PAZA-847685 format. One line per 8 residues: their letters; for each residue x, y, z of N, C-alpha, C. Coordinates in steps of 0.2 Angstrom, whole numbers, plus 5000, padded with zeros to 4 digits. Example, Ala and Ser with C-alpha at 12.3 -4.5 7.8 and 13.67 -1.06 7.14 Angstrom:
# residues 2
AS = 5066:4972:5039:5062:4978:5039:5066:4984:5039 | 5064:4989:5035:5068:4995:5036:5064:5000:5039
END
This chain:
# residues 298
XXXXXXXX = 5479:5683:5242:5477:5689:5246:5474:5687:5253 | 5476:5689:5258:5473:5687:5265:5467:5690:5266 | 5462:5686:5270:5456:5689:5271:5456:5694:5276 | 5452:5699:5275:5452:5705:5280:5449:5703:5287 | 5453:5705:5292:5451:5704:5299:5446:5709:5301 | 5440:5708:5301:5435:5712:5303:5435:5713:5311 | 5436:5708:5315:5437:5708:5322:5442:5713:5324 | 5448:5713:5321:5453:5717:5323:5452:5724:5321
XXXXXXXX = 5449:5725:5315:5447:5732:5312:5442:5735:5317 | 5437:5731:5320:5432:5733:5325:5436:5735:5331 | 5441:5731:5333:5444:5733:5339:5448:5739:5339 | 5451:5740:5333:5455:5747:5332:5450:5752:5332 | 5445:5752:5328:5440:5757:5328:5437:5759:5334 | 5435:5754:5338:5432:5755:5345:5437:5759:5350 | 5443:5757:5349:5448:5760:5353:5449:5767:5351 | 5449:5768:5345:5450:5775:5342:5444:5780:5344
XXXXXXXX = 5438:5777:5344:5432:5781:5346:5432:5782:5354 | 5434:5778:5358:5435:5779:5365:5440:5784:5366 | 5445:5784:5363:5450:5789:5364:5448:5796:5361 | 5444:5796:5356:5441:5802:5353:5436:5805:5358 | 5433:5802:5362:5428:5805:5367:5432:5809:5372 | 5438:5806:5374:5443:5810:5378:5445:5817:5375 | 5447:5816:5368:5448:5822:5365:5443:5827:5365 | 5437:5825:5364:5431:5829:5364:5430:5833:5371
XXXXXXXX = 5432:5829:5376:5431:5833:5383:5436:5839:5383 | 5442:5838:5381:5447:5843:5381:5444:5849:5376 | 5442:5847:5370:5439:5852:5365:5433:5856:5368 | 5429:5853:5372:5423:5857:5375:5425:5863:5379 | 5431:5862:5382:5433:5868:5386:5435:5874:5382 | 5438:5872:5376:5439:5878:5371:5432:5881:5369 | 5427:5876:5367:5421:5878:5364:5417:5883:5369 | 5417:5881:5375:5413:5885:5380:5415:5892:5380
XXXXXXXX = 5422:5893:5380:5425:5900:5381:5424:5904:5374 | 5425:5900:5368:5425:5903:5362:5418:5905:5360 | 5413:5901:5362:5406:5902:5360:5403:5909:5363 | 5405:5910:5369:5402:5916:5373:5407:5922:5372 | 5413:5922:5371:5417:5928:5371:5422:5928:5365 | 5422:5923:5361:5426:5924:5355:5434:5923:5356 | 5435:5920:5362:5442:5920:5364:5444:5912:5363 | 5450:5911:5360:5453:5905:5359:5457:5904:5365
XXXXXXXX = 5455:5900:5370:5458:5900:5377:5464:5894:5377 | 5470:5897:5375:5475:5892:5375:5478:5890:5382 | 5475:5893:5387:5477:5891:5394:5473:5885:5396 | 5469:5882:5392:5465:5877:5394:5469:5871:5396 | 5475:5870:5393:5479:5864:5394:5483:5865:5401 | 5485:5872:5403:5488:5873:5409:5483:5872:5415 | 5476:5874:5414:5471:5872:5418:5470:5865:5420 | 5470:5861:5414:5470:5854:5415:5476:5851:5419
XXXXXXXX = 5482:5853:5418:5488:5851:5421:5487:5853:5429 | 5485:5859:5430:5485:5862:5437:5479:5858:5441 | 5474:5856:5438:5469:5852:5441:5471:5845:5443 | 5474:5842:5438:5477:5835:5439:5482:5835:5445 | 5487:5840:5444:5492:5840:5449:5490:5842:5456 | 5485:5846:5457:5482:5848:5463:5479:5842:5466 | 5475:5839:5462:5471:5833:5465:5476:5827:5467 | 5481:5825:5463:5485:5820:5465:5490:5822:5471
XXXXXXXX = 5492:5828:5471:5496:5831:5477:5493:5830:5483 | 5486:5832:5483:5482:5832:5489:5481:5825:5492 | 5480:5820:5487:5479:5813:5489:5486:5810:5491 | 5491:5812:5488:5498:5809:5491:5499:5812:5498 | 5496:5818:5500:5497:5820:5507:5492:5818:5512 | 5488:5813:5510:5484:5810:5514:5477:5812:5514 | 5475:5817:5510:5468:5819:5510:5464:5814:5507 | 5458:5812:5509:5454:5807:5507:5452:5809:5499
XXXXXXXX = 5450:5804:5495:5449:5805:5488:5443:5810:5487 | 5438:5809:5490:5432:5813:5489:5433:5820:5491 | 5437:5821:5497:5438:5828:5499:5443:5831:5495 | 5448:5828:5492:5453:5831:5487:5449:5833:5481 | 5445:5829:5479:5441:5830:5473:5437:5836:5474 | 5433:5837:5479:5429:5843:5481:5433:5849:5481 | 5439:5848:5485:5443:5854:5485:5446:5857:5479 | 5448:5852:5475:5451:5854:5468:5445:5857:5464
XXXXXXXX = 5439:5854:5464:5434:5857:5460:5433:5864:5462 | 5432:5865:5469:5431:5872:5471:5437:5877:5469 | 5443:5874:5469:5449:5878:5467:5448:5880:5460 | 5446:5875:5456:5446:5877:5448:5441:5882:5447 | 5435:5881:5450:5430:5886:5449:5432:5893:5451 | 5436:5894:5457:5439:5900:5459:5444:5903:5454 | 5448:5898:5451:5453:5900:5446:5450:5903:5440 | 5444:5899:5438:5441:5901:5432:5438:5908:5432
XXXXXXXX = 5434:5909:5438:5431:5916:5439:5437:5921:5439 | 5442:5920:5443:5448:5925:5443:5451:5926:5437 | 5451:5922:5432:5454:5923:5426:5450:5928:5422 | 5443:5927:5422:5439:5931:5419:5439:5938:5422 | 5439:5939:5428:5439:5945:5432:5445:5949:5431 | 5451:5946:5432:5457:5949:5433:5461:5950:5426 | 5460:5945:5421:5464:5945:5415:5460:5947:5409 | 5454:5944:5408:5450:5945:5402:5445:5951:5402
XXXXXXXX = 5442:5952:5408:5438:5958:5408:5441:5965:5406 | 5447:5966:5409:5450:5972:5407:5452:5973:5399 | 5452:5967:5396:5453:5967:5389:5447:5966:5384 | 5441:5967:5387:5435:5967:5383:5435:5972:5377 | 5433:5970:5371:5433:5974:5365:5440:5975:5362 | 5445:5971:5365:5452:5971:5362:5452:5966:5356 | 5457:5967:5351:5457:5963:5345:5458:5956:5348 | 5455:5951:5344:5456:5944:5346:5463:5941:5347
XXXXXXXX = 5468:5944:5343:5475:5942:5344:5477:5944:5351 | 5475:5950:5353:5477:5952:5360:5474:5947:5365 | 5468:5945:5365:5465:5940:5369:5469:5934:5369 | 5470:5931:5363:5474:5925:5362:5481:5925:5366 | 5484:5931:5364:5491:5931:5368:5490:5932:5375 | 5485:5935:5378:5484:5935:5385:5483:5928:5388 | 5479:5924:5384:5478:5917:5387:5484:5913:5386 | 5488:5914:5381:5495:5911:5380:5499:5912:5385
XXXXXXXX = 5500:5919:5387:5504:5920:5393:5501:5918:5399 | 5495:5918:5400:5492:5915:5406:5493:5908:5407 | 5494:5904:5402:5495:5897:5402:5502:5896:5405 | 5507:5900:5404:5514:5899:5407:5514:5901:5414 | 5509:5906:5416:5509:5909:5423:5506:5903:5427 | 5501:5900:5424:5497:5894:5428:5502:5888:5429 | 5506:5886:5423:5511:5881:5424:5516:5883:5429 | 5518:5889:5429:5524:5891:5434:5521:5891:5441
XXXXXXXX = 5515:5893:5442:5512:5892:5449:5511:5885:5451 | 5509:5881:5446:5509:5874:5448:5515:5871:5450 | 5521:5873:5446:5527:5870:5448:5530:5873:5455 | 5528:5880:5456:5530:5883:5462:5526:5879:5468 | 5520:5878:5468:5516:5875:5473:5517:5868:5474 | 5517:5864:5469:5517:5857:5470:5524:5853:5467 | 5529:5857:5465:5535:5854:5462:5534:5851:5455 | 5540:5848:5453:5540:5846:5446:5541:5839:5445
XXXXXXXX = 5540:5835:5450:5541:5828:5449:5535:5825:5446 | 5535:5819:5443:5530:5815:5439:5526:5811:5445 | 5520:5811:5444:5515:5808:5449:5511:5803:5445 | 5510:5797:5448:5506:5792:5445:5499:5793:5448 | 5494:5793:5444:5487:5795:5447:5483:5788:5446 | 5480:5786:5451:5476:5780:5451:5469:5782:5453 | 5464:5781:5448:5457:5782:5449:5453:5776:5451 | 5457:5770:5453:5454:5764:5455:5451:5760:5449
XXXXXXXX = 5453:5761:5443:5451:5757:5437:5457:5754:5434 | 5457:5748:5433:5463:5744:5430:5462:5745:5423 | 5468:5746:5420:5469:5747:5412:5470:5740:5409 | 5465:5736:5410:5465:5729:5407:5460:5728:5402 | 5461:5724:5397:5456:5723:5392:5452:5717:5393 | 5446:5717:5391:5441:5712:5392:5438:5711:5385 | 5435:5704:5384:5433:5702:5378:5425:5703:5377 | 5424:5707:5372:5417:5708:5370:5415:5705:5363
XXXXXXXX = 5413:5699:5363:5411:5696:5356:5418:5695:5352 | 5423:5694:5355:5430:5693:5351:5433:5700:5350 | 5431:5705:5353:5434:5712:5352:5437:5714:5359 | 5443:5715:5360:5446:5717:5366:5446:5724:5367 | 5443:5726:5373:5442:5734:5374:5445:5735:5381 | 5448:5740:5382:5451:5742:5388:5446:5745:5393 | 5446:5742:5399:5442:5744:5404:5442:5751:5406 | 5448:5754:5406:5449:5761:5408:5447:5765:5402
XXXXXXXX = 5447:5763:5396:5445:5767:5390:5437:5768:5391 | 5434:5762:5393:5427:5763:5393:5425:5767:5399 | 5428:5767:5405:5427:5771:5411:5428:5778:5409 | 5433:5780:5405:5435:5787:5403:5430:5789:5399 | 5428:5785:5394:5422:5787:5389:5416:5788:5392 | 5414:5784:5398:5408:5785:5401:5408:5791:5405 | 5414:5793:5408:5414:5799:5412:5413:5805:5407 | 5417:5805:5402:5417:5810:5397:5410:5811:5394
XXXXXXXX = 5406:5806:5393:5399:5806:5390:5395:5809:5395 | 5396:5807:5401:5392:5809:5407:5392:5817:5408 | 5399:5819:5407:5400:5826:5407:5397:5830:5402 | 5397:5827:5396:5394:5831:5390:5387:5831:5391 | 5384:5825:5393:5376:5825:5394:5374:5830:5400 | 5378:5831:5405:5377:5836:5410:5377:5843:5408 | 5382:5844:5404:5383:5851:5401:5377:5853:5396 | 5375:5848:5392:5370:5849:5388:5363:5850:5391
XXXXXXXX = 5362:5846:5397:5356:5848:5401:5356:5854:5404 | 5362:5856:5407:5363:5863:5410:5362:5868:5406 | 5364:5868:5400:5364:5874:5395:5357:5874:5391 | 5353:5869:5391:5347:5868:5388:5341:5870:5392 | 5342:5868:5399:5336:5868:5403:5336:5872:5409 | 5342:5876:5410:5342:5880:5416:5342:5888:5414 | 5341:5892:5419:5341:5899:5417:5348:5902:5415 | 5353:5899:5418:5360:5901:5416:5361:5898:5410
XXXXXXXX = 5359:5892:5408:5361:5889:5402:5357:5893:5396 | 5351:5895:5397:5347:5899:5392:5351:5906:5391 | 5353:5909:5396:5357:5915:5396:5363:5914:5392 | 5367:5909:5393:5373:5907:5389:5371:5906:5382 | 5366:5903:5380:5364:5902:5373:5363:5909:5370 | 5359:5913:5374:5357:5920:5371:5364:5924:5370 | 5369:5924:5374:5375:5927:5373:5379:5924:5367 | 5379:5918:5367:5382:5914:5361:5379:5916:5355
XXXXXXXX = 5373:5917:5354:5369:5919:5348:5370:5926:5346 | 5370:5931:5351:5370:5938:5349:5372:5942:5356 | 5378:5944:5357:5379:5947:5363:5376:5954:5364 | 5375:5958:5359:5372:5964:5359:5364:5963:5361 | 5361:5958:5358:5354:5957:5359:5353:5955:5366 | 5358:5951:5369:5358:5949:5376:5358:5955:5381 | 5363:5959:5379:5363:5966:5383:5357:5969:5383 | 5354:5970:5377:5348:5974:5376:5342:5971:5380
XXXXXXXX = 5342:5965:5382:5336:5962:5386:5338:5961:5393 | 5344:5964:5395:5346:5965:5402:5350:5959:5405 | 5353:5955:5401:5357:5950:5403:5364:5953:5405 | 5367:5950:5411:5373:5953:5413:5379:5949:5411 | 5382:5951:5406:5388:5948:5402:5393:5946:5407 | 5396:5950:5411:5402:5948:5415:5400:5942:5420 | 5394:5942:5422:5392:5936:5427:5391:5930:5423 | 5389:5930:5416:5388:5924:5412:5395:5922:5410
XXXXXXXX = 5400:5927:5408:5406:5925:5407:5410:5921:5412 | 5409:5924:5419:5412:5921:5424:5410:5914:5425 | 5403:5913:5424:5400:5906:5425:5403:5901:5420 | 5404:5904:5414:5407:5899:5409:5414:5898:5410 | 5418:5902:5413:5425:5901:5414:5425:5896:5420 | 5421:5897:5425:5420:5892:5430:5419:5885:5428 | 5414:5885:5423:5412:5878:5420:5418:5875:5416 | 5422:5880:5413:5428:5877:5409:5433:5874:5414
XXXXXXXX = 5433:5877:5420:5438:5874:5425:5436:5868:5427 | 5429:5866:5428:5426:5860:5429:5428:5855:5424 | 5427:5857:5418:5429:5852:5412:5436:5851:5412 | 5441:5856:5414:5448:5855:5414:5449:5849:5420 | 5446:5850:5425:5447:5845:5431:5445:5838:5428 | 5440:5837:5425:5438:5830:5423:5443:5828:5417 | 5445:5832:5413:5449:5830:5408:5456:5829:5411 | 5458:5833:5416:5465:5832:5419:5465:5825:5422
XXXXXXXX = 5460:5823:5426:5460:5817:5430:5461:5811:5425 | 5457:5811:5420:5457:5806:5415:5463:5805:5411 | 5466:5811:5408:5472:5810:5405:5478:5809:5410 | 5478:5812:5416:5483:5811:5421:5483:5803:5423 | 5478:5800:5423:5478:5793:5425:5481:5789:5419 | 5480:5791:5413:5482:5787:5407:5490:5789:5406 | 5492:5795:5406:5498:5797:5404:5503:5798:5410 | 5500:5799:5416:5504:5801:5422:5504:5809:5422
XXXXXXXX = 5504:5811:5428:5503:5819:5430:5510:5822:5429 | 5511:5825:5424:5518:5828:5422:5516:5834:5418 | 5522:5839:5417:5520:5845:5414:5519:5844:5407 | 5521:5839:5404:5519:5838:5397:5512:5837:5396 | 5508:5836:5401:5501:5834:5401:5497:5840:5398 | 5500:5846:5399:5497:5852:5396:5497:5852:5388 | 5501:5848:5385:5501:5848:5378:5495:5844:5375 | 5491:5841:5380:5485:5837:5377:5481:5842:5373
XXXXXXXX = 5481:5848:5375:5477:5853:5371:5478:5853:5364 | 5484:5851:5362:5486:5851:5355:5482:5846:5351 | 5480:5841:5355:5475:5836:5351:5468:5839:5350 | 5466:5844:5354:5460:5847:5353:5459:5851:5347 | 5465:5854:5345:5465:5858:5339:5462:5855:5333 | 5464:5849:5330:5461:5846:5325:5454:5844:5326 | 5452:5843:5332:5445:5841:5334:5441:5847:5332 | 5443:5853:5335:5440:5859:5334:5439:5861:5326
XXXXXXXX = 5445:5860:5322:5445:5862:5315:5439:5858:5312 | 5439:5851:5314:5434:5847:5310:5427:5849:5313 | 5426:5849:5319:5419:5850:5322:5416:5857:5322 | 5421:5862:5322:5419:5869:5323:5421:5872:5330 | 5423:5878:5330:5426:5881:5336:5420:5883:5341 | 5414:5884:5338:5408:5886:5342:5403:5881:5343 | 5404:5875:5342:5399:5870:5343:5401:5864:5347 | 5397:5863:5353:5398:5857:5357:5397:5851:5354
XXXXXXXX = 5392:5850:5350:5391:5844:5346:5397:5843:5341 | 5399:5848:5338:5405:5848:5334:5411:5845:5337 | 5412:5847:5344:5418:5845:5347:5417:5837:5349 | 5411:5835:5350:5410:5828:5351:5411:5824:5344 | 5408:5826:5339:5409:5822:5332:5416:5823:5330 | 5419:5829:5331:5426:5830:5329:5431:5825:5332 | 5429:5825:5339:5434:5820:5343:5433:5813:5341 | 5427:5811:5340:5426:5804:5337:5429:5803:5331
XXXXXXXX = 5429:5807:5326:5432:5807:5320:5440:5806:5320 | 5442:5811:5324:5450:5811:5325:5452:5805:5328 | 5449:5803:5334:5451:5797:5337:5451:5791:5333 | 5446:5790:5329:5445:5784:5325:5450:5784:5319 | 5450:5790:5315:5455:5790:5309:5462:5789:5311 | 5464:5792:5317:5472:5792:5318:5473:5785:5320 | 5469:5781:5324:5471:5774:5325:5471:5770:5319 | 5466:5771:5315:5465:5767:5309:5471:5768:5304
XXXXXXXX = 5473:5774:5304:5479:5776:5300:5485:5773:5302 | 5486:5773:5309:5492:5770:5311:5493:5763:5310 | 5487:5759:5310:5487:5752:5310:5488:5750:5302 | 5484:5754:5298:5483:5751:5291:5488:5755:5286 | 5490:5761:5288:5494:5765:5284:5501:5767:5286 | 5502:5765:5293:5508:5767:5296:5514:5763:5293 | 5514:5757:5290:5519:5754:5287:5522:5758:5281 | 5518:5761:5278:5520:5764:5272:5524:5771:5273
XXXXXXXX = 5523:5773:5279:5527:5779:5281:5532:5778:5287 | 5533:5772:5288:5538:5770:5293:5536:5770:5300 | 5529:5770:5301:5526:5770:5308:5526:5777:5311 | 5522:5777:5316:5522:5783:5320:5518:5789:5318 | 5513:5787:5313:5510:5793:5310:5504:5795:5314 | 5502:5791:5319:5497:5793:5324:5498:5800:5327 | 5504:5802:5328:5506:5808:5331:5504:5814:5327 | 5504:5813:5320:5503:5819:5316:5498:5818:5311
XXXXXXXX = 5495:5812:5310:5490:5811:5305:5484:5816:5306 | 5482:5817:5312:5476:5821:5314:5477:5828:5311 | 5483:5831:5312:5484:5838:5309:5484:5838:5302 | 5486:5833:5298:5486:5833:5291:5478:5832:5289 | 5475:5828:5292:5467:5828:5291:5464:5834:5292 | 5466:5837:5297:5462:5844:5299:5464:5849:5294 | 5471:5849:5292:5473:5854:5287:5469:5853:5280 | 5468:5847:5278:5465:5845:5272:5457:5848:5273
XXXXXXXX = 5454:5846:5279:5447:5848:5280:5447:5856:5280 | 5452:5859:5283:5451:5866:5283:5451:5870:5276 | 5454:5867:5271:5454:5869:5265:5447:5869:5261 | 5443:5863:5264:5437:5862:5261:5431:5866:5264 | 5431:5866:5271:5426:5869:5275:5429:5872:5281 | 5431:5878:5281:5435:5882:5286:5431:5883:5292 | 5425:5883:5292:5421:5884:5298:5419:5877:5302 | 5421:5871:5299:5420:5865:5302:5413:5862:5301
XXXXXXXX = 5412:5856:5303:5406:5853:5301:5400:5856:5304 | 5400:5859:5310:5395:5862:5314:5396:5869:5316 | 5402:5872:5314:5403:5879:5315:5399:5883:5311 | 5398:5889:5314:5394:5895:5311:5399:5898:5306 | 5396:5898:5300:5400:5902:5294:5402:5909:5296 | 5407:5911:5294:5410:5918:5295:5405:5923:5292 | 5402:5922:5286:5397:5927:5283:5391:5927:5287 | 5389:5922:5291:5383:5922:5296:5384:5926:5302
XX = 5391:5927:5304:5392:5930:5310:5393:5938:5310 | 5394:5940:5303:5395:5947:5302:5389:5951:5303
END
């Protein structure tokens, strides 16, 4: 029996954890909307695509990097506010399935608008970080993965500080805990919802640039949101901490499963193993590791 290669195991595990951080960034966009309004925003993937496509198209047309980033950021904030005002506000107090179908239809509208404005060709997105491995104590780690994980971690830390220590953040937490109590103390729910949607647009921009640099900016990029679903099942749909932990767990387990179990299934299990794990976990704890139990929300 051959000796277990711990260095290789560590390399696979670290690579999975770094990928998991990027999954978490996508999942946080879902959590922000669901936590305040109870809407499962399936349009988050289309927002991610639109942000990446807008940025790379501006850069290709000669707009400086910083200016293209600022313009895309401003556009995503405007789109987020417009979605809340035009689409979701008129559907307030409608059944959850109605809101979900609205965001599903909205995703196709946003993708169609992106195609109409910027075209359908595939774009290479270069953020100035080479995707080359370097040696850390015998473990090879991708330089781009570390950069992406650092950006995602910084985004999570920024959101955590914003929602914990600012007036808007405190209002957000109050609405997330109890909307009726928030109304009773004079908080303006439409304004808070618009702010959260604008923040979700910012998260979509960060995730879109990172995933676009890794996979290329193409219309299949919107399907990245499907990776967020098992993350949300594990961590909980209403917990930012759950999105982080769930992303790390999914990233690590799918990489380890591909390497150590893939041969038993003919390979390629990384694409579906996360969903099997999420389904099994759903049967055990439907609310997720950090999600609020349904009986507590009634």
